[in-house]
PAZAPA-4460 file (N, C-alpha, C; in steps of 0.05 Angstrom, whole numbers, plus 32768, in hexadecimal, padded with zeros to 4 digits):
% residues 265
    n_x    n_y    n_z   ca_x   ca_y   ca_z    c_x    c_y    c_z   seq   type   mol
   8011   7FEB   7FFE   7FFF   8000   7FFE   8011   801A   8001     1      M     A
   800B   802B   7FED   801B   8045   7FED   8011   8055   8000     2      K     A
   8025   8064   800E   801C   8076   8026   801B   8090   8023     3      I     A
   8022   809C   800B   8021   80B9   8009   8022   80C0   7FED     4      A     A
   801A   80D8   7FE6   801C   80E4   7FCB   8033   80F6   7FC9     5      N     A
   8046   80F0   7FB8   805D   8100   7FB4   8060   8107   7F98     6      F     A
   8078   8112   7F8F   807C   8115   7F72   8079   80FA   7F65     7      P     A
   806E   80F9   7F4B   8062   80E3   7F41   8079   80CC   7F3D     8      E     A
   8091   80D1   7F3F   80A6   80BD   7F3D   80B1   80B2   7F59     9      N     A
   80A5   80BB   7F6C   80AD   80B5   7F87   8096   80A7   7F96    10      V     A
   809C   808B   7F9A   8089   8079   7FA6   8092   806F   7FC3    11      H     A
   8080   8071   7FD3   8088   806B   7FEF   8073   8059   7FF9    12      V     A
   807D   8041   8007   806A   802A   800D   8070   8023   802D    13      F     A
   805C   8016   8037   805E   8011   8055   8072   7FFD   805C    14      V     A
   8079   7FEC   8049   808C   7FD6   8054   809C   7FCD   803B    15      D     A
   80B0   7FBA   803F   80C1   7FB4   802A   80B4   7FA3   8015    16      R     A
   80A3   7F91   801D   8096   7F7E   800B   8083   7F90   7FF5    17      E     A
   8074   7FA1   8000   8064   7FB2   7FED   8077   7FC5   7FDA    18      S     A
   808B   7FCD   7FE6   809C   7FDD   7FD7   80A8   7FCE   7FBE    19      T     A
   80B4   7FB9   7FC5   80C1   7FA3   7FB1   80AB   7F9C   7F9C    20      A     A
   8092   7F94   7FA6   807E   7F8C   7F91   8078   7FA5   7F80    21      M     A
   8076   7FBD   7F89   8071   7FD3   7F7A   8087   7FD8   7F65    22      A     A
   809F   7FD8   7F6F   80B6   7FD9   7F5C   80B8   7FC3   7F48    23      A     A
   80B3   7FAD   7F50   80B2   7F95   7F3C   809F   7F9A   7F26    24      G     A
   8085   7FA0   7F30   806F   7FA8   7F1C   8077   7FBD   7F07    25      R     A
   8084   7FD0   7F11   808C   7FE7   7F00   80A0   7FE0   7EED    26      A     A
   80B5   7FD2   7EF5   80CA   7FC7   7EE4   80BD   7FB4   7ECD    27      V     A
   80AA   7FA2   7ED8   809D   7F8F   7EC7   808E   7F9F   7EB1    28      E     A
   807E   7FB3   7EB8   806E   7FC3   7EA6   8081   7FCF   7E91    29      K     A
   8099   7FDA   7E98   80AB   7FE5   7E86   80B6   7FCF   7E74    30      C     A
   80BC   7FB9   7E7B   80C7   7FA4   7E6B   80B1   7F9C   7E58    31      I     A
   8099   7F9A   7E62   8081   7F95   7E4F   807F   7FA4   7E35    32      E     A
   8082   7FBD   7E40   8080   7FD2   7E28   809A   7FCF   7E16    33      K     A
   80B0   7FCF   7E1F   80C7   7FCB   7E11   80C9   7FB4   7DFD    34      L     A
   80BE   7F9C   7E07   80BF   7F86   7DFA   80AB   7F84   7DDF    35      Q     A
   809B   7F96   7DE2   8089   7F9B   7DC9   8095   7FAA   7DB6    36      E     A
   80A9   7FBA   7DBE   80B5   7FCE   7DAB   80D3   7FC5   7DA3    37      E     A
   80DF   7FB2   7DB0   80FA   7FAD   7DAC   8100   7F8E   7DAC    38      K     A
   8116   7F87   7D9B   811C   7F6B   7D9B   8131   7F64   7DB4    39      E     A
   813E   7F78   7DBE   8150   7F74   7DD4   814C   7F8C   7DE9    40      T     A
   814C   7F82   7E01   814A   7F96   7E17   8163   7F92   7E29    41      I     A
   8172   7FA8   7E2C   818A   7FA5   7E3C   8187   7FB3   7E58    42      R     A
   818C   7FA2   7E6C   8186   7FAA   7E86   81A1   7FA8   7E9A    43      M     A
   81A4   7FBB   7EAB   81B7   7FB9   7EBF   81AC   7FB5   7EDB    44      I     A
   81B6   7FA3   7EEA   81A9   7F9B   7F03   81C1   7FA1   7F1C    45      F     A
   81B6   7FAC   7F2F   81C4   7FAE   7F47   81C2   7F95   7F58    46      A     A
   81D6   7F90   7F67   81D3   7F78   7F7A   81D8   7F7F   7F97    47      A     A
   81BF   7F7F   7FA3   81C1   7F87   7FC1   81A5   7F7C   7FCF    48      A     A
   81A5   7F7D   7FE9   818D   7F72   7FF6   8175   7F82   7FEC    49      P     A
   8176   7F9D   7FE8   8160   7FAE   7FE1   8150   7FA4   7FC8    50      S     A
   815F   7F95   7FB8   8155   7F8D   7F9E   8147   7F6E   7FA0    51      Q     A
   8149   7F64   7FB6   813F   7F47   7FBB   8121   7F46   7FB1    52      D     A
   8111   7F52   7FBA   80F5   7F50   7FB8   80EC   7F58   7F98    53      G     A
   80F5   7F6C   7F92   80F3   7F75   7F73   80FC   7F5E   7F60    54      M     A
   8112   7F54   7F66   811D   7F3E   7F54   8109   7F27   7F58    55      L     A
   8101   7F1E   7F6F   80F1   7F09   7F72   80D5   7F0C   7F61    56      D     A
   80CC   7F26   7F64   80B3   7F2C   7F52   80B8   7F27   7F35    57      Y     A
   80CD   7F30   7F2B   80D6   7F30   7F10   80DA   7F10   7F06    58      L     A
   80E5   7F00   7F18   80EA   7EE6   7F0F   80CF   7ED6   7F0B    59      V     A
   80B9   7EDF   7F1C   80A1   7ED1   7F1B   808B   7EDD   7F05    60      H     A
   8096   7EF2   7EF9   8084   7EFF   7EE4   807F   7EEA   7ECF    61      S     A
   8063   7EEC   7EC6   805C   7EDA   7EB0   805A   7EEB   7E95    62      S     A
   8061   7F04   7E94   805E   7F14   7E7E   807A   7F1C   7E73    63      T     A
   808E   7F1A   7E83   80AC   7F22   7E77   80B3   7F0F   7E65    64      I     A
   80BE   7F16   7E4D   80CB   7F03   7E3B   80EB   7F08   7E3F    65      N     A
   80F5   7EF5   7E4E   8110   7EF9   7E56   8122   7EF1   7E3D    66      W     A
   811A   7EE5   7E2A   8128   7EDD   7E14   8134   7EF9   7E06    67      H     A
   8128   7F0D   7E0C   812E   7F26   7E00   8143   7F38   7E11    68      K     A
   8147   7F2E   7E27   8154   7F40   7E3C   8173   7F36   7E3C    69      I     A
   8182   7F4B   7E3B   81A1   7F4A   7E40   81A5   7F56   7E59    70      I     A
   81B3   7F49   7E6C   81B6   7F53   7E88   81D3   7F59   7E8F    71      A     A
   81D6   7F6C   7E9D   81F1   7F73   7EA6   81EF   7F7A   7EC2    72      F     A
   8208   7F75   7ED2   8208   7F7E   7EED   8218   7F98   7EEE    73      N     A
   8214   7FAA   7F02   8220   7FC6   7F03   8238   7FC7   7F13    74      M     A
   8241   7FB6   7F23   8256   7FBB   7F32   8262   7F9E   7F3E    75      D     A
   827B   7F9E   7F46   8288   7F84   7F51   829E   7F88   7F62    76      E     A
   82A2   7F7B   7F76   82B7   7F7B   7F87   82D2   7F70   7F79    77      Y     A
   82E9   7F7C   7F80   8303   7F72   7F78   830D   7F65   7F90    78      I     A
   8318   7F4D   7F88   8327   7F3D   7F9B   831B   7F26   7FAC    79      G     A
   8302   7F24   7FA4   82F3   7F0B   7FAE   82F6   7EF2   7F9A    80      L     A
   82F8   7EDA   7FA7   82FA   7EC2   7F92   82E2   7EBC   7F86    81      P     A
   82E3   7EB0   7F6E   82CD   7EAE   7F5C   82B4   7E9F   7F67    82      K     A
   82BA   7E90   7F7D   82A3   7E7F   7F89   8298   7E90   7FA0    83      D     A
   829F   7EA9   7FA6   8296   7EB8   7FBD   827A   7EBC   7FB9    84      S     A
   826D   7EB7   7FD1   8251   7EBE   7FD1   8248   7EDB   7FD1    85      P     A
   825C   7EEB   7FD7   8258   7F08   7FDA   825B   7F16   7FC0    86      Q     A
   8265   7F09   7FAB   8267   7F13   7F90   8249   7F1C   7F84    87      L     A
   8247   7F34   7F78   822D   7F3E   7F70   8225   7F2B   7F58    88      F     A
   8238   7F1F   7F49   8233   7F0D   7F32   8223   7EF6   7F3F    89      A     A
   822E   7EE9   7F57   8223   7ED5   7F64   8206   7EDB   7F6E    90      T     A
   8202   7EF3   7F78   81E8   7EF9   7F81   81D7   7EFB   7F6B    91      Y     A
   81DC   7F07   7F54   81C9   7F08   7F3E   81C6   7EEF   7F33    92      L     A
   81D6   7EDD   7F30   81D6   7EC3   7F25   81BF   7EB1   7F38    93      E     A
   81C2   7EB6   7F51   81B0   7EA7   7F63   8196   7EB3   7F64    94      K     A
   8192   7ECE   7F62   8178   7EDD   7F65   8169   7EDF   7F4A    95      R     A
   8175   7EDE   7F34   816A   7EE4   7F1C   8172   7ED4   7F03    96      L     A
   818D   7ED5   7EFE   8197   7EC9   7EE5   8190   7EAE   7EE3    97      F     A
   8194   7E9B   7EF9   818F   7E80   7EF7   8172   7E79   7EF5    98      S     A
   8160   7E8D   7EFA   8141   7E87   7EFB   8133   7E90   7EE3    99      K     A
   8141   7E9B   7ECF   8134   7EA5   7EB7   8145   7E9E   7E9E   100      V     A
   8139   7E9F   7E89   8147   7E96   7E70   814D   7EB0   7E60   101      D     A
   8165   7EBF   7E6C   816F   7ED6   7E5C   8179   7ED2   7E41   102      L     A
   8176   7EE5   7E31   8184   7EE5   7E17   81A3   7EE4   7E1B   103      K     A
   81AF   7EF5   7E2C   81CA   7EF5   7E33   81CA   7F01   7E4F   104      E     A
   81E1   7EFB   7E5B   81E9   7F0B   7E76   8207   7F0E   7E75   105      R     A
   8210   7F25   7E81   822B   7F2E   7E81   822F   7F38   7E9C   106      F     A
   8245   7F2C   7EAA   824D   7F35   7EC6   8266   7F3D   7EC7   107      T     A
   826D   7F50   7ED7   8289   7F5B   7EDB   829C   7F45   7EE7   108      I     A
   82B1   7F3F   7EDB   82C4   7F2B   7EE6   82DD   7F38   7EF1   109      N     A
   82DA   7F3D   7F08   82EF   7F4A   7F19   8309   7F39   7F1C   110      S     A
   830A   7F21   7F13   8320   7F13   7F15   8333   7F18   7EFF   111      E     A
   8329   7F21   7EE7   8336   7F2A   7ED2   8349   7F42   7ED9   112      E     A
   835E   7F48   7ECA   836B   7F62   7ECC   835A   7F78   7EC5   113      K     A
   835A   7F8C   7ED8   8347   7FA2   7ED9   8343   7FB0   7EBF   114      S     A
   835A   7FB4   7EB3   8357   7FC4   7E99   834B   7FB5   7E81   115      Q     A
   8350   7F99   7E81   8344   7F88   7E6E   8324   7F86   7E71   116      E     A
   831F   7F83   7E8D   8303   7F80   7E91   82F6   7F9A   7E8C   117      E     A
   82FE   7FB2   7E94   82F3   7FCD   7E8C   82F0   7FD0   7E6F   118      I     A
   8305   7FC5   7E5F   8301   7FC6   7E41   82E9   7FB4   7E39   119      G     A
   82E8   7F9C   7E44   82D1   7F89   7E39   82B8   7F95   7E42   120      R     A
   82B3   7F9E   7E59   829A   7FA6   7E65   8291   7FC1   7E56   121      F     A
   82A3   7FD1   7E51   82A0   7FEA   7E42   8293   7FE6   7E25   122      T     A
   82A1   7FD2   7E19   8295   7FCA   7DFE   8277   7FBE   7E00   123      D     A
   8274   7FAF   7E17   825A   7FA5   7E1A   8244   7FB7   7E1D   124      L     A
   8249   7FCA   7E2E   8237   7FE0   7E36   8234   7FEF   7E1F   125      I     A
   8246   7FF7   7E0F   8245   8008   7DFB   8239   7FFC   7DE1   126      N     A
   8231   7FE4   7DE2   822A   7FD6   7DCA   8209   7FDA   7DC5   127      D     A
   81FD   7FEB   7DD6   81E2   7FF3   7DD1   81D7   8001   7DE8   128      G     A
   81BD   800B   7DE5   81B1   801C   7DF9   81AD   800C   7E11   129      T     A
   81AE   8015   7E2B   81A6   800A   7E42   8189   8010   7E47   130      I     A
   8179   7FFF   7E47   815D   8004   7E49   8152   8009   7E65   131      D     A
   8159   7FF8   7E79   8153   7FFB   7E95   8169   7FF6   7EA6   132      I     A
   816A   8004   7EBC   817B   8001   7ED2   816D   7FFE   7EEC   133      V     A
   8174   7FE7   7EF9   8167   7FE3   7F14   817C   7FE7   7F28   134      C     A
   8178   7FFA   7F3C   818E   8003   7F4D   8183   8009   7F67   135      L     A
   8194   800D   7F7A   818E   8017   7F97   819F   802F   7F9B   136      G     A
   819D   8037   7FB6   81AE   804C   7FC1   81BD   8041   7FDC   137      I     A
   81D7   8048   7FDC   81E7   803F   7FF4   81E1   804F   800C   138      G     A
   81EA   8046   8021   81E8   8057   803A   81F8   8071   8038   139      E     A
   820E   8071   8028   821A   808B   8024   8212   809A   800B   140      N     A
   81FC   808F   7FFF   81F1   809E   7FEA   81FD   8094   7FCF   141      G     A
   820B   807D   7FCF   8218   8073   7FB6   8202   8066   7FA3   142      H     A
   8207   8067   7F8A   81FB   8055   7F78   8210   8047   7F69   143      I     A
   820A   802D   7F65   821D   8018   7F5F   8235   801B   7F74   144      A     A
   824E   801A   7F6A   8262   8021   7F80   826E   8039   7F7C   145      F     A
   825F   804F   7F71   8268   806B   7F70   8263   8078   7F8C   146      N     A
   8277   8074   7F9E   8273   807F   7FB7   827D   809E   7FB4   147      D     A
   8274   80AE   7FC9   827B   80CA   7FCA   8298   80D1   7FC2   148      P     A
   82AC   80C5   7FCD   82C7   80CE   7FC5   82CE   80C7   7FA9   149      P     A
   82C0   80B5   7F99   82C8   80B1   7F7F   82B1   80B7   7F6A   150      V     A
   829D   80BE   7F73   8287   80C3   7F61   828D   80DC   7F4E   151      A     A
   8287   80D9   7F37   8288   80EE   7F23   8272   80F0   7F10   152      D     A
   8262   8107   7F11   824C   8108   7EFE   8253   810B   7EE1   153      F     A
   826C   8113   7EDD   8276   8116   7EC1   828A   8102   7EBB   154      N     A
   828A   80E9   7EC8   82A0   80D5   7EC3   82A2   80CE   7EA4   155      D     A
   82B7   80CC   7E9A   82BC   80C5   7E7C   82BD   80A8   7E77   156      P     A
   82BE   8099   7E8E   82BF   807C   7E8C   82A7   8071   7E8D   157      D     A
   82A4   8058   7E7F   828B   8046   7E82   828E   8038   7E9C   158      I     A
   82A6   802D   7EA5   82A9   801B   7EBC   82C4   801F   7EC4   159      I     A
   82C6   8021   7EDE   82E4   8028   7EEB   82E8   8018   7F05   160      K     A
   8302   8019   7F0C   8307   800D   7F27   8304   8023   7F3C   161      V     A
   82F8   801D   7F54   82F7   802F   7F67   8302   8025   7F83   162      V     A
   8307   8036   7F96   830E   8030   7FB0   82F1   8035   7FBF   163      E     A
   82EA   8020   7FCF   82D0   8021   7FDC   82D3   8031   7FF6   164      L     A
   82C2   8045   7FFA   82BE   8053   8010   82BA   8041   802A   165      D     A
   82C5   8047   8041   82C0   8038   8057   82A3   8037   8061   166      E     A
   8293   804F   805B   8277   804A   8061   8268   8036   804E   167      A     A
   8271   8035   8036   8265   8021   8024   826F   8004   802D   168      C     A
   8289   8000   8036   828F   7FE7   803D   8282   7FE0   8056   169      R     A
   827C   7FF2   806C   826F   7FED   8085   8251   7FE4   807C   170      L     A
   8246   7FEF   8069   822A   7FE9   8060   8229   7FC9   805A   171      Q     A
   823C   7FC1   804D   823F   7FA3   8044   8240   7F91   805E   172      Q     A
   824E   7F9A   8071   824E   7F8D   808B   8232   7F8E   8099   173      V     A
   8225   7FA6   809B   820C   7FAA   80A8   81F4   7F9A   8098   174      N     A
   81FB   7F94   8081   81E4   7F85   8074   81EA   7F66   8075   175      E     A
   81FF   7F60   8083   8205   7F44   8087   8212   7F35   806F   176      G     A
   821D   7F44   805E   822A   7F39   8047   8247   7F2F   804E   177      L     A
   8252   7F3C   8062   826F   7F36   8069   826F   7F36   808A   178      F     A
   8281   7F27   8094   8281   7F24   80B3   828F   7F3A   80BE   179      D     A
   829E   7F4A   80B0   82B0   7F5D   80B9   82BA   7F71   80A6   180      S     A
   82C0   7F8A   80AF   82C8   7F9E   809C   82E2   7F95   808C   181      L     A
   82F2   7F87   8099   830E   7F7E   808F   830A   7F6B   8076   182      E     A
   82F3   7F5C   8079   82EC   7F4A   8062   82DF   7F55   8048   183      K     A
   82D8   7F6D   804C   82CD   7F7D   8033   82E3   7F88   8022   184      V     A
   82E1   7F80   8008   82F7   7F8C   7FF6   82F9   7FA9   7FF7   185      P     A
   8310   7FB2   7FF3   8313   7FD0   7FF2   830E   7FDC   7FD6   186      E     A
   830E   7FC9   7FC1   830B   7FD5   7FA5   82F5   7FC5   7F97   187      K     A
   82EE   7FD4   7F82   82D8   7FC8   7F74   82D7   7FD1   7F55   188      A     A
   82CB   7FC6   7F44   82C3   7FD2   7F27   82A6   7FDA   7F2B   189      L     A
   82A3   7FF3   7F1F   8287   7FFB   7F1D   8280   800B   7F06   190      T     A
   8268   8007   7EF9   8260   801A   7EE5   825D   8035   7EF0   191      L     A
   8264   8049   7EE0   8265   8063   7EEB   824B   8071   7EEA   192      T     A
   8249   8087   7EF7   8230   8095   7EF8   8222   809D   7EDD   193      I     A
   8233   80A9   7ECA   8226   80AF   7EAF   821E   8096   7EA2   194      P     A
   822A   807F   7EA5   8220   8065   7E99   8207   805F   7EA3   195      T     A
   8201   8062   7EBE   81E6   805B   7ECB   81D1   8070   7EC0   196      L     A
   81DA   8087   7EBE   81C8   809C   7EB8   81BF   809A   7E9B   197      M     A
   81CE   808E   7E89   81C7   808B   7E6F   81AF   8077   7E69   198      K     A
   81AB   8067   7E7E   8192   8052   7E7D   8179   8062   7E77   199      G     A
   816A   8056   7E66   8151   8063   7E5E   813C   8064   7E73   200      E     A
   813C   804F   7E84   8128   804E   7E9B   8138   8044   7EB5   201      H     A
   8134   8053   7EC8   8143   804C   7EE1   812C   8046   7EF6   202      L     A
   8133   8030   7F06   811F   8028   7F1D   8131   8026   7F34   203      F     A
   812D   8036   7F4A   813E   803A   7F61   812F   802E   7F77   204      C     A
   8135   8019   7F85   8128   800C   7F9B   813A   8010   7FB5   205      V     A
   8131   801D   7FC9   813E   8022   7FE2   812F   8017   7FFC   206      V     A
   8139   8007   800C   812C   7FFF   8023   813D   8003   803E   207      L     A
   812D   8008   8054   8139   8007   806E   8141   8021   8079   208      G     A
   813F   8024   8091   8144   803C   80A0   8162   8049   809E   209      E     A
   8174   8035   8099   8191   803B   8098   8198   804B   807B   210      N     A
   8181   804A   806A   8186   805A   8050   8177   8076   8053   211      K     A
   816A   807D   8067   8159   8091   8068   8169   80AB   8062   212      S     A
   8181   80AF   8070   8190   80C7   806E   8197   80CC   8050   213      E     A
   81A1   80B7   8045   81A9   80B6   8029   8191   80BD   8014   214      A     A
   817C   80B3   801B   8163   80B7   800C   815A   80D7   800C   215      V     A
   815C   80E1   8023   8155   80FC   8029   8168   8110   801B   216      E     A
   8183   8107   801C   8198   8118   800F   8193   8115   7FF0   217      N     A
   818D   8100   7FE8   8189   80FB   7FCC   8171   8108   7FC0   218      A     A
   815D   810B   7FCD   8142   8117   7FC3   8140   8134   7FC9   219      L     A
   814C   813E   7FDE   8146   815A   7FE5   8163   8169   7FEB   220      T     A
   8177   815E   7FEB   8191   816B   7FEE   819B   8176   7FD0   221      G     A
   81B4   8182   7FD4   81BF   8189   7FBA   81C7   8172   7FA6   222      P     A
   81C8   8177   7F8E   81D0   8164   7F7D   81EF   8166   7F7A   223      I     A
   81FD   8151   7F8B   821A   8156   7F8E   8225   8139   7F93   224      A     A
   823D   8135   7F8B   824A   811B   7F92   824C   8113   7FB0   225      T     A
   8248   8125   7FBF   8247   811B   7FDC   822F   810A   7FE0   226      S     A
   821B   810A   7FD2   8207   80F6   7FD0   8202   80EF   7FB2   227      C     A
   8211   80DC   7FA8   820F   80D5   7F8B   81F3   80D1   7F81   228      P     A
   81E3   80C4   7F92   81C5   80BC   7F88   81B7   80D7   7F82   229      A     A
   81BF   80ED   7F8D   81B1   8105   7F85   81AE   810C   7F6C   230      S     A
   81BF   8100   7F56   81C0   8105   7F3E   81A6   80F7   7F2F   231      I     A
   819C   80E2   7F3C   8186   80D5   7F33   816D   80E5   7F2E   232      L     A
   816B   80FA   7F3F   8154   810C   7F3B   8154   811C   7F23   233      T     A
   816C   811C   7F15   816B   8129   7EFB   8166   8118   7EE3   234      E     A
   8162   80FF   7EE8   815D   80EB   7ED2   813D   80EF   7ECC   235      H     A
   8137   80EE   7EB3   811B   80F2   7EAA   8109   80DC   7EB0   236      P     A
   8113   80C4   7EB5   8105   80AC   7EB6   8111   809B   7ECB   237      N     A
   8110   80A5   7EE4   811A   8095   7EFB   8102   8097   7F0F   238      C     A
   80F9   807D   7F15   80E6   8079   7F28   80EF   806F   7F42   239      E     A
   80E9   807D   7F59   80F3   8077   7F74   80DE   8065   7F85   240      F     A
   80E6   8050   7F92   80D7   803F   7FA2   80E3   803B   7FBD   241      F     A
   80D7   8048   7FD0   80E1   8047   7FEC   80CB   8038   8000   242      F     A
   80D7   802B   8015   80C4   8023   802B   80C4   803A   803D   243      D     A
   80B2   8039   804F   80AF   804E   8061   80C6   8057   8071   244      E     A
   80D6   8041   8078   80EE   8047   808A   8105   8053   8079   245      E     A
   8109   804A   8060   811C   805B   8050   8115   8076   804B   246      A     A
   80FC   807A   8046   80F2   8098   803F   80F3   80AC   8054   247      F     A
   80EE   80A1   806D   80F0   80B1   8085   80DB   80C5   8085   248      G     A
   80E1   80DF   808D   80CC   80F3   8091   80CF   8109   807D   249      A     A
   80D6   8103   8063   80DB   8117   804F   80C2   8123   804A   250      I     A
   80C2   813E   8044   80AB   814C   803C   80B3   815B   8023   251      S     A
   80A1   815B   800E   80A8   816B   7FF6   8098   8187   7FF4   252      F     A
   80A7   819B   7FF2   8097   81B5   7FED   809C   81B9   7FCF   253      D     A
   8091   81CD   7FC4   8093   81D0   7FA6   80AE   81CD   7F9A   254      E     A
   80C0   81DE   7FA6   80DC   81DD   7F9E   80E9   81C4   7F9D   255      S     A
   80E5   81B6   7FB6   80F3   819D   7FB8   80E6   8188   7FA4   256      S     A
   80CD   818A   7F9F   80BF   8177   7F8E   80CA   817B   7F70   257      A     A
   80CB   8194   7F69   80D3   819D   7F4F   80F0   8196   7F48   258      Q     A
   8100   8190   7F5B   811A   818A   7F55   811E   816C   7F4A   259      R     A
   8108   815C   7F4C   8108   8142   7F44   80FA   8147   7F27   260      I     A
   810E   813E   7F14   8104   8141   7EF8   80EA   8134   7EF0   261      T     A
   80D9   8145   7EE5   80BF   8138   7EDD   80AC   8135   7EF4   262      G     A
   80B2   813F   7F0B   80A0   813C   7F22   8089   814D   7F20   263      A     A
   8071   8143   7F27   8056   8150   7F24   8046   8149   7F3E   264      K     A
   8034   815E   7F45   8022   8157   7F5C   8009   814C   7F4F   265      Y     A
***
């Protein structure tokens, strides 16, 4: 159940389950429209607990033609063994890729030499339009692994090596993905912010009270790399899905509502 009326692309729900279901329905509807128009749909997926329910919804869709979809992941740790359960490729394989019959799937291989993998993935991303990006927002406001210290709204690269901010690494511990900070890799490969922003349709799902400060900064603070997710409000087709805990007590006046591109009352 949606709990409030906000700018048309901001959706707030009372719990995680209804948020995930609404996001899943929205992505499903977008895919349904695209598969009537295109032979191939290219999608980028985040790998995070916030995406669990949405991905589960998509897996059980009876209307999505997965044969038309080429899937990519958006970031990956450097330094983990290929069988590590914390790898984002492993997450997506378990949650999505192994359960549907995709046309193709491409994941970042962080075991390869970074420059070679950057070249390979750059070519893959540049091979066509990115139709849909499914993403979240980190506790420090990151999107993909573009943490505040390395975020660049005008980044010339498609994908790059980054050093992970300590706040980002702590989030991985807080979410139960690693036992301690020392076990979280210090570096990763990530698609850059301009790469994500070039997606035709963005669907951003954010859950939990620990994200509320980042959400408020993203929606009502300045558009700045101190909160990389703030740039999402400039995208013409970004839909936001929050549970009540993540959204917190944000209120929109006319000026703050109008900062979100396409927002209407």
